[in-house]
PAZAPA-4460 file (N, C-alpha, C; in steps of 0.05 Angstrom, whole numbers, plus 32768, in hexadecimal, padded with zeros to 4 digits):
% residues 88
    n_x    n_y    n_z   ca_x   ca_y   ca_z    c_x    c_y    c_z   seq   type   mol
   7D61   7FC0   81C0   7D79   7FC6   81CC   7D90   7FC8   81BA     1      M     A
   7D9C   7FE0   81C5   7DB4   7FEC   81B4   7DCF   7FDA   81BA     2      T     A
   7DE1   7FE2   81A7   7DFF   7FD7   81A9   7E0B   7FE9   81C2     3      C     A
   7E16   7FDB   81D1   7E27   7FE7   81E8   7E3C   7FFB   81DD     4      Y     A
   7E49   7FFA   81C4   7E5E   8006   81BA   7E53   8021   81AB     5      L     A
   7E46   801A   8197   7E3E   8034   8188   7E24   803E   8192     6      C     A
   7E16   802F   81A0   7DFE   803D   81AC   7DE9   8043   8194     7      R     A
   7DEB   803C   8181   7DD6   8041   8166   7DCD   802C   8159     8      T     A
   7DD8   8018   8156   7DCF   8002   8147   7DC2   7FEC   815C     9      E     A
   7DB1   7FDA   8152   7DA6   7FC8   8166   7DBC   7FB1   8167    10      P     A
   7DB9   7FA4   817D   7DCB   7F8E   8183   7DC9   7F78   8170    11      R     A
   7DDC   7F65   816B   7DD7   7F4F   8159   7DC3   7F39   8165    12      M     A
   7DC7   7F38   817D   7DB0   7F24   8187   7DAE   7F2A   81A6    13      N     A
   7D98   7F22   81B3   7D90   7F2B   81CD   7DA3   7F24   81DF    14      W     A
   7DB6   7F12   81DD   7DCB   7F09   81F3   7DE4   7F16   81EB    15      S     A
   7DE9   7F25   81D8   7DFF   7F34   81D0   7E01   7F53   81D6    16      G     A
   7E1C   7F5B   81D8   7E1A   7F78   81DE   7E1D   7F8C   81C8    17      Y     A
   7E27   7F7F   81B0   7E2D   7F91   819A   7E1F   7F8C   817F    18      Y     A
   7E21   7FA0   8172   7E14   7F9B   8155   7E26   7F91   8142    19      C     A
   7E1F   7F8C   812A   7E2F   7F7E   811B   7E4A   7F8B   8115    20      K     A
   7E4B   7FA6   8111   7E5F   7FB7   8107   7E77   7FB2   8124    21      K     A
   7E6D   7FBA   8139   7E78   7FBA   8150   7E86   7FA1   8159    22      C     A
   7E77   7F8A   8156   7E80   7F70   8158   7E98   7F6C   8146    23      K     A
   7E98   7F74   8133   7EAF   7F75   811D   7ECA   7F82   812B    24      G     A
   7EC4   7F98   8135   7EDB   7FAC   8143   7EE2   7F94   815B    25      L     A
   7ECE   7F8A   816B   7ED6   7F79   8182   7EEA   7F63   8179    26      Q     A
   7EE5   7F57   8162   7EF2   7F3E   8155   7F0D   7F4A   814D    27      D     A
   7F0C   7F5E   813F   7F2A   7F69   8137   7F3E   7F6E   814E    28      A     A
   7F2F   7F7A   8164   7F3F   7F7F   817D   7F49   7F66   818D    29      I     A
   7F39   7F53   8186   7F41   7F37   8191   7F55   7F2A   8181    30      A     A
   7F55   7F2E   816B   7F6B   7F21   8156   7F84   7F32   8154    31      C     A
   7F81   7F4C   8154   7F9A   7F5D   8150   7FA1   7F6F   816C    32      F     A
   7F93   7F6A   817E   7F9C   7F79   8198   7F9C   7F96   8195    33      G     A
   7FB7   7FA3   81A2   7FBC   7FBE   81A4   7FBC   7FCB   8186    34      D     A
   7FC8   7FBD   8173   7FCC   7FC4   8159   7FB2   7FD3   814D    35      R     A
   7F98   7FCC   8153   7F82   7FD8   814D   7F81   7FF3   8157    36      V     A
   7F87   7FF6   816F   7F86   8011   817F   7F99   8023   8171    37      Y     A
   7FAF   801A   816B   7FC6   8027   815E   7FBD   8031   8145    38      E     A
   7FB1   8021   8135   7FA7   802B   8117   7F91   803F   811B    39      V     A
   7F7F   8038   812A   7F64   8050   812C   7F72   806A   8139    40      V     A
   7F85   8068   814C   7F93   8083   8157   7FA4   808E   8140    41      D     A
   7FB1   8082   8130   7FC5   8090   811B   7FB3   8095   8102    42      S     A
   7F9D   8087   80FE   7F8C   8090   80E6   7F78   80A3   80EC    43      V     A
   7F69   809C   8101   7F4F   80AF   8104   7F53   80C8   8116    44      L     A
   7F65   80C2   812C   7F66   80D4   8143   7F84   80E0   8140    45      M     A
   7F86   80F2   812D   7F9F   8100   8128   7FA3   810F   813E    46      R     A
   7FBF   810E   814E   7FC9   811E   8161   7FD6   8138   8157    47      K     A
   7FE2   8130   8143   7FF4   814A   8136   7FE0   815A   8124    48      D     A
   7FDC   8175   812D   7FCC   8185   811A   7FDC   8188   80FC    49      K     A
   7FF3   8188   80FA   7FFD   818B   80E1   7FF5   8175   80CD    50      E     A
   7FF9   815B   80D8   7FED   8149   80C8   7FCF   8147   80C4    51      K     A
   7FC0   8153   80D4   7FA3   8153   80CF   7F9D   816C   80BA    52      Q     A
   7FA9   8182   80BE   7FAB   8197   80A5   7FAF   818B   808B    53      Q     A
   7FC9   817A   808E   7FCD   816F   8071   7FBD   815E   8068    54      I     A
   7FAE   814E   8078   7F97   813C   806D   7F7E   814B   8066    55      K     A
   7F76   815F   8073   7F5B   8172   806A   7F66   817F   8052    56      I     A
   7F80   8188   804A   7F87   8194   8031   7F86   8181   801C    57      A     A
   7F8F   8169   8021   7F8C   8154   800B   7F71   814F   8004    58      D     A
   7F5E   814B   8017   7F42   8146   8015   7F3A   815D   8003    59      E     A
   7F3D   8174   8009   7F33   818E   7FFD   7F3E   818B   7FDA    60      I     A
   7F59   8187   7FDB   7F61   8181   7FC2   7F56   816B   7FAE    61      K     A
   7F4E   8159   7FBA   7F40   8143   7FAE   7F28   814D   7FA4    62      K     A
   7F1A   8159   7FB8   7EFD   8163   7FB2   7EFF   8178   7F96    63      E     A
   7F11   8186   7F96   7F14   819E   7F84   7F1D   8190   7F6B    64      I     A
   7F2F   817A   7F68   7F36   816F   7F51   7F1D   815E   7F48    65      Q     A
   7F0A   8151   7F58   7EF4   8146   7F4D   7EE1   8158   7F43    66      T     A
   7ED9   816F   7F4F   7ECB   8181   7F3F   7ED7   818C   7F27    67      K     A
   7EEF   8192   7F24   7EFA   819B   7F0A   7EF6   8184   7EF3    68      E     A
   7EFB   8171   7EFD   7EF9   8158   7EEA   7EDC   815B   7EE3    69      Y     A
   7ECC   8158   7EF2   7EAF   8159   7EEA   7EA4   8170   7ED8    70      N     A
   7EB0   8188   7EDE   7EAB   819E   7ECF   7EB5   819B   7EB5    71      L     A
   7ECF   8191   7EB2   7ED7   818F   7E96   7EC7   8176   7E86    72      R     A
   7EC2   8164   7E94   7EAF   8152   7E83   7E96   815D   7E7A    73      N     A
   7E87   816E   7E8A   7E71   817D   7E84   7E76   818E   7E6F    74      K     A
   7E8A   819E   7E6E   7E91   81AD   7E57   7E94   819C   7E3A    75      R     A
   7EA2   8185   7E3F   7EA9   8177   7E27   7E8A   8169   7E1D    76      C     A
   7E7E   8161   7E2F   7E62   8155   7E26   7E50   816C   7E17    77      I     A
   7E51   8185   7E21   7E42   819C   7E17   7E51   81A4   7DFA    78      K     A
   7E6A   81A3   7DF9   7E75   81A9   7DE0   7E6F   8192   7DCD    79      K     A
   7E6F   817A   7DD4   7E6A   8164   7DC0   7E4C   8169   7DB6    80      K     A
   7E37   816E   7DC9   7E1C   8174   7DC3   7E1B   818A   7DAF    81      D     A
   7E26   819F   7DB5   7E26   81B5   7DA2   7E31   81AF   7D84    82      I     A
   7E4A   81A1   7D84   7E51   8198   7D6B   7E3E   8188   7D5B    83      E     A
   7E32   8174   7D6B   7E1E   8162   7D5D   7E08   8175   7D54    84      E     A
   7DFE   8185   7D63   7DE9   8198   7D56   7DEF   81A8   7D44    85      K     A
   7E0A   81B3   7D42   7E0D   81C3   7D27   7E13   81B3   7D10    86      T     A
   7E1B   8199   7D10   7E19   8185   7CF9   7E06   8184   7CEB    87      K     A
   7DED   817F   7CF9   7DD2   817D   7CEE   7DC4   8194   7CE0    88      I     A
***
């Protein structure tokens, strides 16, 4: 029997309706009320296309920076290897 909310995970127990993750969401909604919906709406469901485009651009920028950093590290490692080989 699967969770009533996500419909992918098995339920926590035979008498419950939700999996462990979804049960946590249910508990958060019980504690914080409408604030949970506001946070999900503002963070995950962007209505403003401009904000969404900015977020996408930021993610692409982070990915490019990570790849550039990795390339620089590989070059440094190769350079050190070449220097060590030439010393011998």
